[in-house]
PALUMDO-598147 format. One record per atom (N, C-alpha, C): residue in one letter; x, y, z. Coordinates in steps of 0.1 Angstrom, whole numbers, plus 5000, padded with zeros to 4 digits. Atoms other than C-alpha are relative to their C-alpha. Layout:
REM PALUMDO-598147
AXYZ;...
REM end
This chain:
REM PALUMDO-598147
M501950044999;M863324370823;M499450064985;T500849965012;T860924410792;T499050115005;P501149874996;P859024740795;P498449935002;A501350074997;A855724670803;A498550114993;E501649875007;E852224890782;E498849945013;F501550085002;F849224860800;F498450084993;S500750015008;S846324870779;S498949935006;S501450054998;S842224800775;S500149855005;E499850175002;E843424410771;E500749995014;G499250024991;G845624450804;G501350025000;R498549965001;R849424440810;R500549904986;Q499550125009;Q851324340782;Q501550074995;Y498549964999;Y854824350776;Y500950024991;I499949955015;I856624500745;I501949934997;I498550035000;I860024330728;I500450144997;P499349895004;P862024620720;P501049954984;G499750015006;G862624620685;G499049944988;T501350025009;T858924500674;T498850044998;E500849935002;E856924750676;E499750064987;R500549985014;R854624850648;R500450164995;P499649835007;P855925170628;P499050074999;K501049945001;K853825420628;K499650064983;R500250015014;R851925460594;R500050134995;Q499149895009;Q853125700567;Q498650044992;M501449905005;M850025960560;M500450054981;F499849935015;F849926030519;F499250144996;K500649915004;K849026360504;K498949974986;A500850065013;A846026280481;A500050144991;E500149905013;E846226500446;E499049944987;G500950065012;G843226420426;G499749885007;K500650104996;K842126050428;K501349905005;Q499150045000;Q846026000432;Q500350035012;L499449964981;L847925970467;L501850054995;V499049935002;V851326160461;V501149945013;V498750024993;V854926020480;V500850135004;P499149844996;P856226300502;P501549984990;G499050005006;G859126390482;G500250004983;A499850035020;A858326310447;A499350154996;D500649905006;D857626610428;D499749964983;R499950085014;R856526580392;R500750194993;I499249885008;I858726780367;I499749954986;S500550005008;S858626830334;S501149924988;M498850085005;M860026640306;M501250084997;R499149935001;R862326910296;R500850015017;E499550024989;E863426920334;E500749875000;H499750164995;H863626530337;H501449994987;M498250045012;M866426540301;M500950055005;A498749914991;A868026810320;A500949965010;R499250054989;R868726640353;R500749874990;L499450075003;L869426330329;L501550004992;M498849925003;M872126510311;M501250035006;L499150014987;L873726590345;L500949895002;K499250144999;K874626260351;K501049964992;P499050045011;P877726100337;P499449894996;I500550145006;I877025780314;I500749935001;K499350164994;K877925450327;K499849874993;P500750155010;P877425120309;P499149925013;R501050114991;R874624880327;R500449895001;R499550154994;R876524570324;R501450024995;R498750005004;R880124490317;R500149934986;Q500050075015;Q881024390279;Q500749915001;I499550104996;I881824050277;I500349964985;G499750025010;G884223970246;G499749824996;L500150115003;L883523630227;L501449935008;S499350074994;S885623360240;S500949914991;G498950045009;G888823240222;G500250084991;T500149895011;T888923530200;T500850165011;G499449904998;G891223860208;G499450164997;L500549835004;L890624240205;L500350014985;F500049985009;F890224300169;F500749904991;G499650105006;G891123970159;G501649915006;R498850054999;R894423900176;R499649895013;K500250144987;K894923610203;K501150065010;
REM end
């Protein structure tokens, strides 16, 4: 049976999975809101983090059709 909730409007039925999520509150830092877990880092620290990551291509390289590697077919 579907759970019922009593409110000022009367009896209301709740369909599981359709509840509204609680609104997330962000801290204000000056005029700007800060997302939890996002901390400001210096450019030097950002570059250090990038250097720790392995380099990987963003897209696969595609050769020209009909040509082989170094002109070989």
